[in-house]
C-alpha positions, 0 to 999 in steps of 0.5 A: 229566237233567231235575231239581228243586231246592230251596233257600233264600236266604242270609238265610232270607227265602224257600225256592224250588223250580225244575224242568225238565220238558221231558222230563216234558211231552213224555212227557205229550204223547206219551201223550195226543197233546195239541194245543199249547194242551192241552200247555201247560195240562197241562204247567204243571199237571204242573210246578206239581204236581212242585214242590208234591209236593216240598214233602211230607216223607215218601216215601210222601206224595202230592199231587193238583192238580185244575183245572177252570175251565169251559173246553173242556179240561175237568178237568186232573188231576195226581198227584205224590210227594215223590221227583220222580214225576208223572202227569197228564191232561186230559179233552179233549186234542184242544182247539185254540184260536187264539193270542192277539194276542201269538202266545201259546197261549191257555191261560186261554181253554182252561182257563177262569176260572170254576172252581176248583183243588183240592189233596188231600194224602195224608200217611198220616193218617186222612183226606187233607187237601184245600183249594181256591180259585177260579181267578184267571186260568186261566193256572195259575201265578197260580192255584196262588199263589192257592190257597196264599195263600187255602187255606194262608195261605202267600204264594207266587210261581209261574212256569210256562212251556211252549214248544211247537215248530212240530212240536207237540213240547215245546221247553222247559218248567219253573217256579219256586216262591218262598215267603216265610218267616214274621216278614219285616220290611217292608224284606225283603218290599220287596226280594223283591217288587222282584226278582220284578217283574223277572221277565217271561218264564219260558219264555225262561229255560228255553228256553236249556237252562241248569242250574236253578242258573243259571236261579235265579240269573238270576231272582233275581240280587239274592239269594245262593241255597243249593241244599239238594237235587236230585232227578231228575224223570219222568213215572211212571204206575205202572199195571200188569196186576196192578193192573187185575186188582185192580180187577176183583176189587173189583167183587165176584162178581156184577159179574164174572158179569154181565160174563161172561154179557153181554160175555165180556170186559173192558177197563180204560183208564188215564187217566194213560198212555192204556194199555188192559188187555184181559181175556178170558172165561178171564181173568175166570173166573180172577178169579171163582175168586179172588173165590170162594176169597177169600170161602170163606177168609173164611167159614171162617176160624175153621175153618182 
């Protein structure tokens, strides 16, 4: 089981999150048939989104992360909840770039650096909260940290890693996020910074297939960590035939009539899981009847 944890250090100087997303990123790769560099970029966004979503308080709360750096991948979008579920896609999953000199996938080159990260939180309020920040590197982890610092005034460290195997499957994927608590003194901040500075290659920790508790202990050996919660994670789209039917209903009577007269069929494509839903002429006529009957009930409500 792949999972996510949250916790604090014993002295309550920071809270942390860590997640193993190997299966999540592999499912995304299968859905979107991504190239290695697209897998790495999308995988990092999915990983970050899971941890960011896990900061939400209520089961119904949702968070979306949208990144566009002007690179060939286009927009990367991920949506997560507080329960360990995430979904996402990239505009151009077939983008392929040469590795950098260190044989690392050129995620920054694929994402681009001249754009933004936008985070939207739907927490059941009248209007969703939305914040954004300019990208600083296109490497995703640094960009998420910059968002927290610039948009939410929350000092944050984010480490993300996705390793793609020679057959393009996902060898390992995961990440951690550390957020400083308010009111720390200089000595406490220095100790945290010194420990973080020792962290070099996040991917290498997840490649060993260790438990997250072991990984966080290895990443932050100078602190006594307390795990406060643990939840399984999965790529969950949530689309269905009924939901897509509701999309068509929302188009209205005239639009459905035009589709029947001109095309006699309709197809709706889910961007998150790449599933395609087909509606033939009889399906469309049934939807039209639903709209007509609903309009009739609304118009004659006082008489019923």
